[in-house]
C-alpha positions in Angstrom: 188.4 74.4 -15.0 185.9 71.8 -13.7 182.7 71.4 -15.5 179.4 72.1 -13.7 176.4 70.1 -14.9 172.8 70.3 -13.5 170.3 67.4 -13.5 166.6 67.0 -13.0 164.9 63.8 -11.8 162.3 62.6 -14.4 158.8 63.2 -13.2 158.6 65.4 -10.1 162.0 66.9 -10.6 161.1 68.2 -14.1 157.8 69.7 -12.6 159.8 71.5 -9.8 162.3 72.8 -12.3 159.5 74.3 -14.3 157.5 75.7 -11.5 160.1 76.7 -8.9 163.2 77.1 -11.1 165.7 74.9 -9.4 167.5 71.7 -10.3 167.6 68.5 -8.3 171.3 67.7 -8.6 174.6 69.3 -9.6 177.8 67.4 -10.5 181.1 69.2 -10.3 184.0 66.9 -11.2 183.6 63.8 -9.1 181.3 65.5 -6.5 177.5 65.3 -6.7 175.2 67.4 -4.5 171.5 67.0 -4.6 168.7 69.2 -3.3 166.5 68.0 -0.6 164.3 65.1 -1.7 160.9 64.5 -0.2 158.8 61.4 0.0 156.6 62.4 -2.9 155.4 60.6 -6.1 155.7 62.2 -9.5 152.5 64.1 -8.9 153.9 65.5 -5.6 151.5 63.4 -3.5 152.7 62.4 0.0 151.9 59.0 1.5 149.8 59.0 4.7 152.3 56.7 6.5 155.5 58.3 7.8 157.4 55.2 7.1 156.2 55.1 3.5 157.1 58.8 3.1 160.7 58.2 4.4 161.3 55.2 2.2 159.9 57.1 -0.8 162.3 60.0 0.0 165.2 57.4 0.0 163.9 56.1 -3.3 163.9 59.7 -4.7 167.4 60.3 -3.5 168.5 57.2 -5.4 166.6 58.4 -8.5 168.2 61.8 -8.3 171.7 60.5 -7.7 171.3 58.3 -10.7 170.5 61.2 -13.0 174.1 62.5 -12.2 175.7 59.1 -12.4 175.9 58.3 -8.7 174.3 55.9 -6.3 174.0 55.3 -2.6 177.4 53.6 -2.5 179.0 57.0 -3.4 177.2 58.9 -0.5 179.5 60.4 2.1 177.2 63.0 3.8 173.5 63.0 4.6 171.4 66.0 5.8 167.9 65.1 6.9 165.2 67.6 7.9 162.2 66.3 10.0 159.0 67.7 11.3 159.4 66.2 14.7 157.1 63.4 15.9 158.0 64.1 19.6 157.8 67.2 21.7 161.6 67.4 22.4 163.2 65.2 19.7 162.8 64.2 16.1 161.7 60.8 17.5 162.0 57.1 17.0 159.3 57.0 14.4 161.7 58.9 12.1 165.0 57.5 13.3 164.0 53.8 13.2 163.1 54.1 9.5 166.1 56.3 8.6 168.6 53.9 10.2 166.9 50.8 8.5 167.2 52.6 5.1 170.9 53.5 5.7 171.7 49.8 6.6 169.7 48.5 3.6 171.1 51.0 1.0 174.6 51.4 2.4 175.5 48.2 4.2 179.3 48.8 3.8 179.2 52.5 4.5 178.2 54.7 7.4 178.2 58.3 6.0 178.3 61.4 8.2 174.7 62.4 9.1 173.1 65.6 10.4 169.5 65.6 11.4 167.6 68.9 11.8 164.2 69.4 13.3 162.0 71.9 11.4 158.5 73.2 11.8 157.5 72.9 8.1 159.0 71.7 4.8 158.4 72.7 1.2 155.0 71.0 0.6 152.0 70.9 2.9 152.0 67.8 4.9 155.6 66.9 4.2 157.4 65.4 7.2 160.9 64.6 5.9 163.4 65.8 3.3 166.8 64.2 2.6 169.8 65.8 1.0 173.1 64.1 0.2 176.6 64.6 -1.1 178.3 61.9 -3.1 181.9 61.5 -4.3 182.1 59.3 -7.3 184.5 56.3 -7.4 185.5 56.4 -3.7 
């Protein structure tokens, strides 16, 4: 039987585990799944700038993957959730930063990606959340 191991990101992940009773990542064999990561600091503060928030969300994905022994080079699937910046689309303000981060963090890989527009996210003022699946050693 494959072992299942849960992980929590030091800082904000430990706080969320304590207050909301969920883990930031799970590793099952060579597969790592993470919960949605927002652009928050360890005190759950969100930057005013959308670009800074998205970059911080990518940083938090990286931190969370690392707790389970993975990194951006292992990512095969990205789900992102966005409070839209345009009336009928998620918008270039989000997409431009997302794509720049993909290219910077995964220059040799273009994972599958699903974007979803939402009305609200887990914390007040939050505009983006990113969830990934990684396969180790691929």
